[in-house]
Structure formats: C-alpha cells, structure tokens
C-alpha positions in Angstrom: -69.4 18.7 -7.2 -66.2 19.7 -9.1 -62.6 19.5 -7.9 -62.3 23.3 -8.1 -64.3 24.8 -5.2 -63.7 27.3 -2.4 -62.6 24.7 0.1 -60.0 23.2 -2.1 -58.9 26.7 -3.2 -58.4 27.7 0.4 -56.5 24.5 1.3 -54.3 25.0 -1.8 -53.6 28.6 -1.0 -52.8 27.9 2.6 -50.5 25.0 1.6 -48.7 27.1 -1.0 -48.2 30.0 1.5 -46.8 27.8 4.2 -44.5 25.9 1.9 -43.2 29.2 0.4 -42.4 30.5 3.9 -40.7 27.2 4.8 -38.7 27.2 1.6 -37.6 30.9 2.2 -36.5 30.1 5.8 -34.5 27.0 4.7 -32.9 29.0 1.8 -31.9 31.8 4.1 -30.5 29.3 6.6 -28.5 27.5 3.9 -26.9 30.7 2.4 -24.4 32.5 4.7 -24.8 36.2 5.5 -23.2 38.7 3.1 -20.5 39.8 5.6 -19.6 36.2 6.8 -16.4 34.4 6.0 -16.7 32.3 2.9 -19.8 34.2 1.7 -20.9 33.7 -1.8 -22.6 37.1 -2.0 -25.2 37.3 -4.8 -24.3 33.9 -6.2 -26.5 32.2 -3.5 -29.5 34.4 -4.5 -28.9 33.6 -8.1 -28.8 29.9 -7.4 -32.1 30.2 -5.5 -33.8 32.0 -8.4 -32.5 29.3 -10.8 -33.8 26.6 -8.5 -37.2 28.3 -8.2 -37.4 28.6 -12.0 -36.5 25.0 -12.5 -39.1 23.9 -9.9 -41.8 26.0 -11.6 -40.9 24.5 -15.0 -41.1 21.0 -13.6 -44.5 21.8 -12.0 -45.8 23.2 -15.2 -44.7 20.0 -17.1 -46.3 17.7 -14.6 -49.6 19.8 -14.7 -49.5 19.8 -18.5 -49.0 16.0 -18.7 -51.7 15.4 -16.2 -54.1 17.6 -18.1 -53.4 15.8 -21.4 -53.6 12.4 -19.7 -57.2 13.2 -18.5 -58.4 14.1 -22.0 -57.3 11.1 -24.0 -60.7 9.7 -25.1 -62.6 12.8 -25.9 -62.1 12.4 -29.7 -64.0 9.1 -29.8 -66.8 10.4 -27.6 -67.2 13.5 -29.8 -67.3 11.2 -32.9 -70.1 9.2 -31.3 -72.1 12.3 -30.5 -71.8 13.7 -34.0 -72.4 10.4 -35.8 -69.0 10.5 -37.4 -66.7 7.6 -38.2 -65.7 5.6 -35.2 -62.4 3.9 -34.8 
C-alpha cells in the first residue's frame, strides 16, 4: 500500500482546510479594521500576502529536498539492472 491513498488524501485536505481557516482568523485578528485608529490599511493585507508567498516557497523547498533525498541511490540500482559499470 502506497503513501498516497484516499484516507491520507482526506486527512491532508481536512488538515489543510482547518489550518487555512485558523490562519485566516489569526491574521484578521492581528490586523486592525480599516477605520480603526492606527490602521495600516492595505499594508497589512500586503504583508499577509508576502508572508503566505514566503511560506509557500519554504514548503516547496522542503518538499523538493525531501523528494531528492529519497531518490539518492537509484543510479546504482539502475546500473545493476542494466549490467553497466558499478561504482
């Protein structure tokens, strides 16, 4: 049985949805309303977008590194199967 299956997909989707809602609530709570005294206006929204982009980039890097870490010995296995030179 592989790691990608319906159960894990549903758990991942539910976790992602709940965390997104929680992050939205926390972000709205942290940024004052537009009419409030000391309001930053659209600067707060821009900061949230920049933060979200940075988090997405960090997640992509972690995923990419994990993907490459898992596939380190495939070259030697392929050489054995094809009867090529082995290191």
